[in-house]
ZATOR-971251 format. One line per 2 residues: number of its first residue (from 0); their letters; for each residue x, y, z of N, C-alpha, C. Coordinates in pm, 1 decimal. Example, Ala and Ser with C-alpha at 12.3 -4.5 7.8 and 13.67 -1.06 7.14 Angstrom:
REM ZATOR-971251
0 = as = 1319.0,-569.0,780.0,1230.0,-450.0,780.0,1320.0,-330.0,780.0 | 1285.0,-225.0,708.0,1367.0,-106.0,714.0,1290.0,3.0,787.0
END
This chain:
REM ZATOR-971251
0 = mt = 2312.2,532.9,-1395.2,2241.1,582.9,-1293.1,2247.8,554.2,-1215.3 | 2228.5,681.5,-1062.4,2207.3,612.5,-944.0,2060.3,640.9,-913.4
2 = pp = 2003.8,485.7,-907.3,1876.0,467.3,-893.4,1845.3,611.9,-749.7 | 1709.1,643.8,-748.7,1633.7,702.1,-655.8,1652.1,660.0,-527.4
4 = pe = 1652.2,759.6,-416.7,1647.7,682.1,-295.3,1538.1,641.3,-231.7 | 1496.3,625.2,-128.0,1375.8,509.5,-120.2,1324.8,635.4,-34.7
6 = pt = 1145.8,673.1,-54.6,1052.8,715.1,-14.6,1078.0,710.6,159.3 | 1114.8,860.3,191.6,1077.6,866.0,296.4,927.9,967.7,421.1
8 = wd = 878.3,841.3,474.7,749.4,844.0,463.6,687.2,914.6,590.0 | 581.1,986.8,602.2,549.6,1093.7,702.2,393.8,1009.9,750.1
10 = pr = 434.7,937.4,895.2,305.6,880.7,937.0,184.9,970.5,937.1 | 224.8,1088.9,940.2,82.2,1229.4,1025.0,20.3,1254.6,907.6
12 = qy = 109.4,1293.0,792.3,50.1,1302.0,711.9,-43.3,1158.8,583.9 | 30.5,1047.5,631.8,-47.0,945.2,531.9,-160.9,957.2,618.8
14 = lr = -189.7,962.6,767.3,-336.9,912.8,836.6,-398.2,1060.7,798.8 | -346.4,1143.9,790.8,-431.1,1275.6,783.2,-585.6,1199.0,693.4
16 = ha = -565.5,1069.2,594.0,-728.0,1029.2,537.8,-713.0,864.5,545.7 | -695.4,858.0,706.0,-708.0,707.9,753.5,-834.4,660.7,699.6
18 = dh = -938.8,729.3,740.5,-1068.4,697.4,703.9,-1101.7,612.5,590.4 | -1034.8,668.6,465.8,-1030.2,642.1,331.2,-932.1,543.1,247.3
20 = rt = -873.7,551.9,332.4,-682.2,466.5,367.1,-734.3,302.9,413.2 | -829.5,314.4,512.8,-868.1,179.7,607.6,-944.0,69.5,506.8
22 = rp = -1068.9,193.6,478.5,-1170.3,130.0,385.4,-1150.0,27.7,362.5 | -1038.0,10.1,246.7,-1011.2,-133.0,186.1,-984.7,-231.1,231.1
24 = fq = -907.2,-240.0,370.2,-855.4,-305.6,403.8,-938.1,-397.2,531.9 | -1049.8,-290.0,559.4,-1173.8,-355.9,603.2,-1213.5,-431.9,506.5
26 = dl = -1271.1,-389.8,342.0,-1327.7,-501.9,269.4,-1237.9,-595.2,253.2 | -1094.6,-573.7,250.4,-1039.7,-735.9,223.6,-1065.2,-812.9,347.2
28 = la = -1089.7,-792.1,435.3,-1065.1,-840.6,563.9,-1210.0,-890.4,591.0 | -1259.9,-847.2,519.5,-1417.6,-893.5,570.0,-1421.6,-1048.2,476.1
30 = ri = -1360.4,-1102.3,362.8,-1356.6,-1188.0,306.5,-1255.2,-1276.7,286.3 | -1166.9,-1253.2,386.9,-1116.3,-1382.9,437.5,-1164.4,-1454.2,585.5
32 = gd = -1202.9,-1593.9,530.7,-1264.7,-1654.6,640.2,-1185.4,-1730.6,706.2 | -1215.1,-1873.8,802.7,-1154.4,-1898.2,874.2,-974.6,-1947.1,839.5
34 = lp = -903.2,-1961.6,951.1,-771.5,-1975.9,934.7,-731.2,-2083.0,1044.2 | -591.6,-2131.6,948.1,-605.8,-2286.2,1072.7,-456.6,-2187.8,1165.2
36 = gh = -489.8,-2295.0,1239.2,-421.1,-2262.1,1410.5,-552.6,-2161.9,1481.0 | -684.8,-2149.9,1407.2,-796.3,-2083.9,1514.5,-784.5,-2134.7,1641.2
38 = pa = -842.9,-2085.2,1758.9,-846.5,-1945.8,1735.4,-701.3,-1851.2,1770.2 | -591.1,-1921.4,1727.5,-451.4,-1825.2,1755.5,-399.7,-1815.9,1664.9
40 = pr = -426.2,-1813.7,1523.5,-366.8,-1844.9,1388.9,-215.2,-1718.3,1402.3 | -102.1,-1760.9,1353.2,-11.2,-1686.8,1321.9,-66.0,-1585.2,1197.5
42 = ia = -13.2,-1454.3,1161.9,0.0,-1338.5,1120.9,52.4,-1326.2,1109.7 | 81.2,-1254.8,974.2,226.6,-1146.7,908.1,138.1,-1036.3,841.7
44 = dl = 187.4,-901.0,844.3,113.8,-781.4,740.9,247.3,-761.5,714.8 | 282.9,-697.5,594.7,369.3,-670.4,475.6,367.0,-533.2,473.4
46 = gc = 448.1,-522.1,487.0,407.2,-334.9,483.4,364.6,-253.5,558.0 | 318.9,-293.8,709.0,247.4,-275.8,800.1,171.8,-86.6,855.7
48 = ga = 270.1,-12.0,794.7,327.3,122.1,739.7,288.7,124.2,920.6 | 191.4,237.8,949.1,142.1,289.5,1052.2,95.4,194.6,1176.6
50 = gn = 64.9,93.9,1102.9,6.8,-2.7,1244.8,-102.5,-14.2,1279.0 | -170.2,108.2,1183.2,-346.7,117.4,1200.9,-400.5,46.8,1188.3
52 = vt = -382.0,-30.5,1093.0,-481.0,-132.2,1001.4,-422.4,-276.3,1055.6 | -322.2,-306.3,1102.2,-277.7,-389.5,1207.7,-368.1,-446.8,1306.1
54 = al = -425.4,-318.2,1343.6,-490.8,-325.3,1542.3,-588.6,-400.7,1497.3 | -646.5,-432.2,1332.6,-741.8,-443.0,1331.7,-734.5,-596.5,1286.9
56 = la = -662.7,-628.9,1235.3,-619.8,-790.2,1277.8,-636.0,-842.8,1405.2 | -560.8,-765.3,1502.9,-551.8,-809.5,1631.8,-735.6,-789.5,1695.8
58 = dr = -823.6,-705.4,1642.8,-947.2,-729.5,1666.4,-1006.0,-847.0,1588.2 | -975.7,-863.7,1522.4,-1042.5,-1003.7,1463.6,-976.4,-1116.8,1519.1
60 = wp = -873.9,-1151.3,1553.6,-834.6,-1263.7,1571.7,-784.7,-1174.3,1761.4 | -819.0,-1202.0,1820.6,-794.9,-1168.0,1938.8,-665.0,-1237.1,2062.3
62 = qa = -655.3,-1367.4,1951.7,-562.6,-1458.7,1990.6,-417.6,-1500.0,1961.7 | -452.3,-1412.8,1821.0,-372.6,-1466.0,1715.7,-251.4,-1376.0,1766.5
64 = ri = -74.5,-1437.6,1696.0,18.1,-1406.7,1722.2,28.2,-1344.7,1591.4 | 71.0,-1184.9,1585.9,110.9,-1120.2,1480.7,245.9,-994.8,1524.6
66 = tg = 263.6,-1009.3,1350.7,369.8,-947.8,1349.0,384.6,-807.3,1220.8 | 333.7,-706.4,1258.7,365.7,-627.2,1180.3,517.7,-598.6,1093.5
68 = yd = 549.6,-624.7,948.6,650.6,-529.6,907.2,634.0,-467.9,808.9 | 798.7,-371.2,855.5,772.9,-234.9,749.7,923.8,-193.3,755.0
70 = ss = 975.8,-137.8,642.5,1104.9,-125.7,586.3,1152.9,77.9,684.0 | 1021.7,97.5,712.5,1034.0,282.8,738.9,1054.9,278.7,866.3
72 = pq = 1147.4,332.5,931.4,1158.8,366.8,1065.7,1053.4,441.1,1095.2 | 1007.2,544.7,972.2,918.1,645.8,1025.5,778.8,591.8,1081.2
74 = ml = 775.8,463.1,957.7,651.1,441.4,1020.2,634.1,324.9,1141.0 | 764.8,229.5,1173.8,746.4,171.0,1251.2,723.7,303.6,1351.7
76 = ae = 830.2,343.1,1384.8,795.7,473.4,1528.1,667.7,463.3,1514.0 | 571.9,516.1,1440.6,422.9,523.6,1460.7,376.5,405.5,1475.5
78 = aa = 382.2,347.2,1462.9,317.9,186.1,1480.5,364.0,168.7,1582.5 | 447.9,167.3,1652.1,501.6,127.1,1821.5,376.9,98.9,1898.1
80 = ah = 280.4,295.0,1869.7,174.1,275.6,1957.8,45.8,215.7,1971.1 | 113.2,97.1,1855.1,-24.7,0.7,1834.5,9.0,-143.7,1884.4
82 = ar = 123.1,-148.8,1914.4,203.5,-294.3,1962.2,134.5,-333.2,2104.5 | 85.5,-440.8,2117.0,27.0,-536.7,2221.2,81.6,-672.3,2265.3
84 = pp = 212.6,-609.2,2342.9,280.5,-736.8,2373.7,224.9,-883.2,2424.8 | 224.2,-977.9,2403.4,301.1,-1049.2,2319.3,253.7,-1061.9,2214.9
86 = ql = 87.9,-1037.3,2157.4,33.5,-1034.0,2074.7,70.3,-976.0,1904.6 | 76.4,-856.1,1982.4,82.7,-762.5,1812.5,252.7,-689.2,1841.3
88 = df = 311.5,-725.8,1735.8,422.5,-678.6,1763.2,513.4,-615.4,1602.4 | 591.4,-504.1,1594.8,615.3,-436.9,1533.9,764.0,-470.2,1480.1
90 = va = 817.8,-502.2,1357.3,956.9,-559.3,1303.5,1008.0,-492.6,1190.4 | 1099.3,-467.9,1141.6,1138.3,-368.7,1040.7,1237.2,-460.7,958.3
92 = ad = 1143.9,-455.9,813.6,1183.3,-605.4,720.6,1125.9,-490.7,635.3 | 1184.6,-533.7,486.3,1164.8,-505.8,395.7,1086.9,-593.0,293.6
94 = aa = 943.3,-598.5,255.2,908.4,-716.1,192.4,953.1,-760.9,61.1 | 1020.2,-679.6,16.0,1080.4,-691.1,-85.5,1183.3,-845.2,-76.9
96 = tw = 1244.6,-836.3,13.5,1357.6,-922.8,86.8,1313.3,-1048.1,199.0 | 1226.9,-1019.1,233.1,1173.5,-1087.7,374.8,1119.8,-1248.1,303.0
98 = tp = 1213.5,-1304.1,400.5,1131.9,-1433.2,373.2,1112.3,-1514.9,530.1 | 982.9,-1616.6,521.8,934.0,-1696.9,610.7,1025.8,-1754.4,669.3
100 = te = 1044.8,-1687.5,849.3,1121.7,-1848.9,870.6,1016.6,-1897.7,957.4 | 901.9,-1885.5,979.6,817.0,-1990.6,1034.0,675.0,-2001.9,970.1
102 = ty = 581.9,-2084.2,1021.4,479.5,-2111.6,902.7,368.2,-2023.0,959.8 | 295.2,-1956.7,825.4,178.8,-1890.6,890.1,66.0,-1912.2,830.9
104 = gl = -78.0,-1888.3,895.3,-206.1,-1910.0,894.6,-247.7,-1787.9,777.6 | -200.1,-1672.7,797.6,-264.6,-1552.9,739.0,-141.5,-1469.8,689.2
106 = iv = -101.9,-1448.6,584.2,50.1,-1330.9,541.9,-89.3,-1239.5,441.3 | -85.7,-1110.8,513.8,-135.2,-1015.7,427.9,-117.2,-908.9,414.2
108 = st = -115.4,-745.6,326.0,-60.2,-725.7,253.8,-115.5,-598.0,197.1 | -93.2,-475.3,227.2,-269.2,-401.2,232.9,-169.7,-213.4,153.9
110 = sa = -213.6,-207.6,29.1,-128.5,-51.7,5.3,-6.6,-92.0,5.3 | 112.6,-205.4,-5.7,236.3,-226.6,-1.0,268.8,-270.1,-128.1
112 = lq = 217.6,-330.1,-159.0,278.2,-457.6,-306.4,305.9,-366.4,-417.7 | 286.1,-280.8,-422.2,284.9,-139.3,-535.4,402.7,-103.9,-508.9
114 = wi = 522.7,-132.2,-392.0,635.7,-37.1,-441.1,711.9,-111.1,-469.9 | 675.2,-261.7,-495.8,761.4,-406.4,-517.4,735.0,-417.0,-685.9
116 = pg = 864.4,-383.4,-769.3,864.1,-388.5,-890.7,862.2,-572.3,-897.7 | 787.1,-650.4,-1010.2,777.5,-756.2,-957.8,730.4,-922.5,-871.7
118 = ht = 648.0,-846.4,-784.5,646.6,-849.8,-643.2,558.4,-975.8,-659.9 | 544.0,-1031.2,-782.1,449.4,-1187.3,-822.4,532.8,-1257.3,-779.7
120 = dh = 672.1,-1228.3,-774.0,773.1,-1313.4,-805.9,782.2,-1365.5,-660.5 | 754.2,-1340.6,-597.4,758.9,-1331.4,-413.9,649.3,-1447.0,-404.7
122 = fp = 533.9,-1477.6,-455.8,432.0,-1533.8,-426.1,498.8,-1678.6,-409.5 | 542.4,-1758.2,-525.2,594.1,-1869.2,-420.7,611.0,-1864.6,-276.5
124 = rw = 731.5,-1822.6,-239.4,759.6,-1861.1,-143.7,661.7,-1783.9,-34.3 | 600.0,-1706.6,-43.3,508.5,-1691.8,26.8,377.7,-1797.1,94.7
126 = ld = 350.2,-1774.5,8.4,229.5,-1919.3,5.3,309.1,-2037.7,36.7 | 499.5,-2062.5,15.5,503.9,-2195.9,72.3,491.2,-2162.4,212.2
128 = al = 501.1,-2062.9,240.6,530.8,-2069.5,416.8,400.0,-2011.3,465.8 | 266.9,-2126.5,427.7,93.2,-2102.1,455.8,97.4,-2196.9,493.9
130 = ap = 38.8,-2235.5,619.6,-41.3,-2353.8,693.0,-128.8,-2406.6,587.3 | -131.8,-2560.8,572.0,-261.2,-2571.6,498.5,-415.6,-2508.4,489.8
132 = gg = -466.2,-2538.6,401.2,-560.7,-2401.6,421.4,-541.8,-2266.1,470.2 | -402.7,-2210.3,453.5,-392.4,-2073.5,529.1,-430.3,-1972.0,388.9
134 = tf = -432.8,-1827.7,420.3,-457.8,-1730.5,335.6,-366.2,-1644.8,244.4 | -360.5,-1624.6,194.0,-260.7,-1519.4,116.0,-344.7,-1356.1,89.8
136 = af = -356.8,-1245.0,106.2,-477.2,-1186.0,60.0,-357.9,-1045.2,59.0 | -409.4,-942.5,-38.1,-360.0,-830.5,-43.1,-428.4,-731.6,-121.2
138 = qv = -420.8,-638.9,-118.3,-462.3,-483.6,-178.3,-407.7,-416.1,-217.9 | -407.7,-409.6,-366.2,-337.4,-248.2,-433.4,-378.8,-172.4,-466.6
140 = pg = -345.1,-59.9,-493.9,-439.3,63.0,-560.2,-441.2,-4.4,-672.5 | -505.3,13.0,-752.3,-514.3,5.4,-938.5,-545.4,143.4,-1038.5
142 = nf = -470.3,250.4,-1003.1,-515.9,378.4,-1039.0,-435.0,488.4,-1068.3 | -300.3,363.8,-1119.4,-226.1,457.7,-1233.5,-236.0,526.3,-1352.8
144 = ta = -367.0,523.5,-1388.7,-409.8,600.3,-1521.8,-466.8,688.2,-1454.6 | -477.9,736.9,-1382.6,-595.2,840.1,-1316.5,-480.8,953.2,-1322.3
146 = ps = -585.6,1091.3,-1378.9,-527.9,1183.6,-1361.9,-391.7,1233.0,-1215.3 | -429.7,1224.8,-1105.9,-336.3,1205.9,-971.1,-168.3,1150.4,-1046.2
148 = ht = -211.8,1085.1,-1135.1,-69.2,996.6,-1137.4,36.0,1031.8,-1285.3 | -77.1,1066.2,-1371.9,-87.6,1100.7,-1491.2,-19.8,1220.7,-1507.2
150 = ll = -98.9,1280.8,-1474.5,-33.4,1459.2,-1403.7,135.3,1410.9,-1394.6 | 152.9,1325.7,-1231.9,260.5,1362.0,-1199.9,370.1,1311.0,-1290.6
152 = ar = 354.6,1206.9,-1367.7,420.2,1151.0,-1442.5,484.3,1207.4,-1544.2 | 385.9,1312.5,-1578.4,418.2,1419.5,-1759.2,497.3,1531.3,-1652.5
154 = lr = 489.4,1537.4,-1541.9,583.6,1688.7,-1452.5,689.2,1648.2,-1418.4 | 709.4,1496.9,-1408.5,872.0,1440.6,-1369.8,950.5,1419.5,-1481.8
156 = as = 862.7,1461.5,-1626.7,933.2,1358.4,-1714.0,945.9,1489.6,-1805.1 | 895.4,1585.4,-1802.4,886.6,1778.5,-1808.1,1078.0,1772.0,-1850.3
158 = dr = 1074.3,1871.0,-1898.6,1236.5,1950.2,-1952.4,1280.7,1990.4,-1850.1 | 1210.5,2026.2,-1756.3,1227.7,2117.4,-1630.5,1287.5,2019.7,-1532.1
160 = wr = 1170.0,1968.9,-1496.0,1242.1,1812.6,-1378.1,1294.0,1686.4,-1486.3 | 1308.2,1650.8,-1537.8,1339.5,1525.2,-1560.5,1476.4,1492.1,-1589.4
162 = pr = 1592.9,1625.8,-1556.1,1716.1,1565.5,-1518.4,1744.7,1515.5,-1395.8 | 1623.0,1586.7,-1288.8,1669.2,1578.4,-1161.3,1549.9,1463.7,-1090.7
164 = lh = 1463.1,1406.9,-1151.3,1329.6,1302.1,-1116.7,1315.3,1196.6,-1228.6 | 1433.9,1233.2,-1289.5,1347.7,1029.5,-1402.5,1374.8,919.0,-1293.2
166 = gt = 1263.0,917.1,-1329.4,1249.0,744.6,-1260.9,1181.5,717.2,-1111.6 | 1184.9,886.9,-1061.4,1126.0,895.1,-966.4,1014.5,844.6,-919.7
168 = gd = 964.9,766.2,-847.3,819.6,709.3,-832.5,743.9,635.5,-918.2 | 831.8,591.1,-1019.6,746.1,565.1,-1144.8,713.6,403.4,-1147.6
170 = rt = 549.0,376.5,-1112.4,522.8,215.8,-1106.1,401.5,202.4,-1161.6 | 405.1,235.5,-1273.6,316.5,238.1,-1405.5,305.6,111.9,-1445.1
172 = aa = 424.6,-29.4,-1445.5,377.8,-109.8,-1455.2,441.7,-199.8,-1337.5 | 395.6,-151.7,-1204.2,416.2,-238.6,-1070.7,305.6,-298.2,-1042.5
174 = vl = 203.9,-315.5,-1128.6,77.8,-321.8,-1007.0,-43.2,-437.2,-1177.3 | -74.9,-553.7,-1160.6,-74.2,-622.2,-1234.1,-286.3,-585.8,-1263.1
176 = dp = -293.0,-634.0,-1337.4,-450.1,-658.1,-1382.8,-517.0,-746.3,-1283.3 | -645.7,-758.0,-1266.6,-694.0,-848.2,-1181.8,-696.1,-942.7,-1237.4
178 = ad = -687.3,-997.2,-1365.3,-689.1,-1158.1,-1441.4,-564.6,-1227.7,-1404.2 | -475.0,-1115.6,-1427.6,-331.6,-1187.0,-1465.5,-304.1,-1155.3,-1252.2
180 = yl = -383.3,-1143.2,-1218.6,-369.0,-1182.1,-1041.6,-406.6,-1331.0,-1010.5 | -519.1,-1347.2,-1088.4,-602.9,-1446.1,-1029.3,-531.0,-1556.7,-1089.8
182 = tr = -538.8,-1536.7,-1275.9,-388.8,-1647.5,-1307.8,-304.2,-1680.9,-1258.7 | -227.7,-1607.9,-1180.2,-13.4,-1682.2,-1107.9,-115.8,-1740.9,-971.8
184 = lr = -215.9,-1718.5,-940.9,-289.0,-1726.6,-798.9,-310.1,-1885.7,-803.6 | -351.1,-1881.5,-904.3,-459.4,-2011.8,-966.8,-369.3,-2129.1,-1028.8
186 = dl = -245.7,-2088.2,-1100.1,-96.8,-2146.4,-1101.7,-46.5,-2194.4,-1029.8 | -31.3,-2148.9,-901.6,16.2,-2162.9,-798.4,-63.4,-2265.6,-680.6
188 = gc = -136.5,-2311.0,-755.2,-230.2,-2419.9,-668.1,-345.2,-2347.9,-575.8 | -333.9,-2193.0,-566.2,-455.9,-2182.4,-481.7,-612.1,-2149.5,-510.6
190 = aa = -659.5,-2120.0,-427.0,-805.4,-2133.6,-470.6,-817.0,-1961.2,-490.8 | -881.0,-1871.0,-551.8,-825.1,-1717.6,-565.4,-964.3,-1651.8,-599.8
192 = dv = -944.9,-1551.6,-515.6,-1053.4,-1481.8,-524.6,-972.5,-1334.7,-509.0 | -1071.1,-1270.2,-647.9,-969.3,-1152.9,-698.4,-1096.3,-1052.1,-689.7
194 = we = -1085.6,-888.2,-718.4,-1211.3,-851.7,-715.6,-1128.5,-700.5,-763.7 | -1202.2,-600.3,-829.1,-1174.3,-476.4,-808.7,-1287.6,-385.4,-734.3
196 = tt = -1249.7,-296.5,-705.6,-1331.3,-174.7,-654.6,-1294.5,-19.4,-684.6 | -1398.9,84.4,-717.1,-1336.5,212.3,-766.1,-1402.9,325.1,-629.8
198 = yl = -1343.3,336.0,-551.6,-1407.1,435.1,-409.0,-1399.2,566.2,-506.3 | -1538.5,612.5,-477.0,-1581.8,760.5,-507.4,-1514.2,858.6,-396.1
200 = qt = -1411.6,828.6,-333.1,-1399.3,918.4,-236.9,-1432.8,1091.1,-207.1 | -1479.3,1074.0,-104.6,-1506.4,1296.1,-94.5,-1409.1,1313.0,-33.1
202 = lh = -1284.0,1408.0,-66.9,-1231.4,1443.8,9.5,-1219.9,1616.1,37.1 | -1244.5,1652.6,150.1,-1276.2,1770.7,203.3,-1143.0,1847.4,259.9
204 = ge = -1130.6,1987.3,206.3,-1022.6,2165.1,206.1,-982.1,2136.7,144.3 | -859.9,2266.6,147.2,-821.1,2298.3,-1.4,-722.6,2270.0,-43.3
206 = da = -668.9,2187.4,-175.1,-614.1,2115.9,-231.7,-628.8,1940.6,-135.0 | -753.4,1926.6,-200.9,-776.6,1825.3,-129.8,-696.6,1682.0,-158.2
208 = vl = -655.8,1688.6,-273.2,-621.8,1553.1,-355.8,-513.9,1549.5,-326.0 | -409.2,1711.6,-354.0,-225.9,1761.4,-298.5,-222.6,1679.1,-171.1
210 = dw = -316.3,1731.8,-88.9,-297.6,1620.7,47.8,-340.5,1495.0,24.0 | -375.8,1459.9,-38.7,-383.6,1266.8,-48.5,-210.3,1251.9,-102.0
212 = vk = -221.5,1321.5,-200.1,-68.3,1201.2,-297.8,29.6,1287.0,-189.4 | 37.3,1393.9,-106.1,140.8,1435.8,-47.5,182.7,1345.3,53.1
214 = gt = 85.1,1180.7,105.5,108.4,1074.3,184.9,168.8,1000.0,85.0 | 127.9,948.7,-26.4,161.9,832.4,-88.5,232.2,876.8,-191.8
216 = al = 175.0,927.3,-328.8,231.2,906.8,-456.8,376.2,1020.3,-464.8 | 323.4,1111.2,-380.1,448.6,1244.3,-362.9,548.0,1229.0,-300.2
218 = rp = 554.6,1097.9,-222.3,678.5,1077.2,-178.3,799.3,1079.9,-236.4 | 806.2,979.2,-295.2,932.8,1002.3,-405.8,1005.6,1111.7,-432.0
220 = vl = 906.0,1206.3,-480.6,973.8,1349.5,-540.9,1009.0,1473.5,-421.8 | 896.8,1412.8,-324.7,954.7,1494.2,-184.2,1093.3,1479.1,-137.5
222 = ta = 1128.4,1348.8,-158.6,1229.9,1278.2,-80.8,1357.7,1314.9,-147.1 | 1310.1,1286.7,-310.1,1478.1,1331.0,-439.9,1452.5,1475.9,-384.8
224 = la = 1402.1,1590.3,-387.2,1414.1,1676.0,-341.0,1446.0,1786.0,-238.3 | 1420.1,1695.0,-124.1,1391.1,1742.6,15.6,1534.8,1800.6,34.2
226 = dd = 1692.3,1823.1,-14.2,1753.9,1898.1,-50.1,1749.9,2052.0,-74.3 | 1673.6,2038.1,-152.0,1643.3,2174.5,-195.1,1503.6,2209.4,-233.9
228 = pe = 1473.6,2284.3,-112.7,1315.9,2321.8,-29.7,1294.7,2410.5,-187.6 | 1366.0,2542.5,-224.9,1305.7,2605.5,-360.0,1271.8,2512.0,-466.6
230 = ar = 1333.5,2417.1,-493.9,1302.6,2342.0,-646.3,1166.8,2247.8,-570.3 | 1174.6,2170.2,-481.6,1043.5,2077.0,-381.4,959.0,2160.3,-382.3
232 = da = 980.0,2316.5,-364.6,798.1,2386.2,-321.8,744.6,2444.6,-511.5 | 884.3,2456.7,-573.7,762.1,2496.0,-742.1,755.5,2331.0,-808.9
234 = fv = 799.2,2279.2,-743.1,739.9,2115.4,-787.7,587.3,2104.5,-787.9 | 521.2,2150.8,-662.2,446.3,2129.2,-590.3,328.9,2195.4,-589.1
236 = ie = 414.5,2292.4,-638.2,292.4,2464.0,-672.5,301.0,2412.5,-836.5 | 339.9,2319.1,-936.1,341.8,2307.1,-1070.4,225.4,2200.5,-1051.9
238 = yr = 239.1,2137.4,-1013.7,142.2,1977.6,-969.9,29.6,2039.1,-902.4 | 30.5,2111.5,-792.6,-119.8,2133.9,-760.9,-190.1,2213.2,-854.7
240 = dl = -114.4,2307.6,-915.3,-213.9,2327.2,-1028.7,-265.2,2233.8,-1115.9 | -235.7,2190.5,-1150.6,-230.5,2063.3,-1273.5,-363.2,2006.0,-1167.1
242 = lr = -371.8,1996.6,-1069.2,-456.3,1875.9,-972.1,-587.7,1984.6,-953.9 | -589.4,2097.7,-978.0,-659.7,2153.2,-910.5,-755.9,2178.3,-1030.8
244 = ea = -703.8,2157.4,-1202.2,-858.1,2183.7,-1295.2,-857.1,2033.7,-1291.1 | -800.1,1958.1,-1292.3,-839.8,1802.7,-1294.2,-925.4,1749.0,-1200.6
246 = yp = -923.8,1835.3,-1060.7,-1007.4,1756.3,-957.9,-1055.3,1915.8,-893.9 | -1191.3,1936.9,-967.7,-1250.5,2043.6,-871.9,-1292.9,2028.3,-814.8
248 = pg = -1331.3,2128.8,-722.0,-1381.8,2131.5,-532.9,-1540.4,2179.6,-606.9 | -1624.5,2046.8,-525.3,-1801.6,2063.9,-541.8,-1835.3,2101.3,-445.8
250 = py = -1931.1,2131.4,-396.0,-2020.1,2180.7,-322.6,-2016.5,2077.7,-184.5 | -2050.6,1934.5,-223.0,-2019.0,1866.3,-122.6,-1836.3,1818.2,-93.6
252 = gt = -1767.1,1864.5,-187.0,-1607.8,1849.4,-130.5,-1535.9,1836.4,-252.6 | -1399.9,1761.7,-260.7,-1400.8,1687.2,-386.4,-1358.2,1560.0,-415.9
254 = vf = -1458.7,1523.5,-543.3,-1483.9,1362.4,-534.9,-1305.2,1315.2,-624.2 | -1259.7,1211.2,-570.2,-1133.6,1107.4,-564.7,-1181.9,1045.5,-674.1
256 = pf = -1194.5,971.4,-735.5,-1197.8,844.1,-762.8,-1091.8,765.1,-706.0 | -1111.0,625.0,-670.2,-978.1,549.9,-666.9,-1002.1,439.5,-662.2
258 = rr = -942.9,344.8,-762.1,-966.9,164.9,-813.1,-870.0,116.3,-727.9 | -950.5,12.9,-708.6,-799.0,-64.8,-589.8,-862.5,-216.9,-641.9
260 = if = -752.4,-284.8,-594.7,-749.2,-485.1,-675.8,-741.5,-573.8,-523.7 | -817.8,-652.8,-538.2,-804.5,-727.9,-403.7,-771.6,-867.2,-452.7
262 = av = -710.0,-954.4,-363.2,-702.7,-1062.2,-342.0,-693.4,-1178.5,-236.5 | -759.5,-1283.0,-268.1,-778.3,-1344.6,-141.8,-715.6,-1495.7,-205.5
264 = ar = -633.7,-1582.2,-169.0,-560.5,-1652.4,-208.0,-572.0,-1796.8,-123.6 | -630.8,-1921.6,-62.4,-628.1,-1987.0,-0.3,-573.6,-2136.8,-59.7
266 = re = -464.5,-2122.7,-5.6,-363.7,-2269.5,8.4,-446.4,-2362.2,8.3 | -449.5,-2464.9,-36.2,-485.5,-2600.8,-60.0,-458.7,-2729.8,60.8
268 = k = -542.5,-2786.8,59.1,-519.7,-2828.4,195.0,-423.5,-2986.0,158.5
END
């Protein structure tokens, strides 16, 4: 069976909820301590997306040399607006195959590793690229059992859509439990801090949760059906109706609980 195409990203849609999407990175950043090479550490951001959070790294370490890596041409085009040569640049690379060629004080990733099945298999080579005392930090969504995802999976697997969408966007096994990340990182010789947070995000506007997932979880489906607008729109309408029932709006907006998993691992000196 031909594997589903890689998702096509829409930076403008993704950034419609930039405040909520940026907050977990800010919480991750707050737990990262001093880096080797201070005040000018070498930093890599894996899966940098639109570059808006990579720019926060440059604000935190204004003398650092920072490179954001992403495989999406659309996201890299948007990220270019945040470039600050020679301090901050963006390079096309797939985190699933990225192999460091230099030593880093920090390798960071936010909301990207869930797209890489078996991403923990890459931890050893990334950690090997850290200077002594360097940090590997990441954040991934942990909400794959939430209605936003279970309803999407059920719809994809329905009789109508299974022939066209089998396996499309299935990430149910992509993210580990926090305890498993803690064990993996400690087994690799790191001092690790792992935790989880559920944000009770209040979204605004009509069909707010649908608008959110159009920037992330729904991208594989939108990509797979891009050549058939009628089918694409029909799928979105079915999914919209399911989301309306699962996430009814309240007087102050639509509450969308979102669980995130965080890890900060420090390579021992």
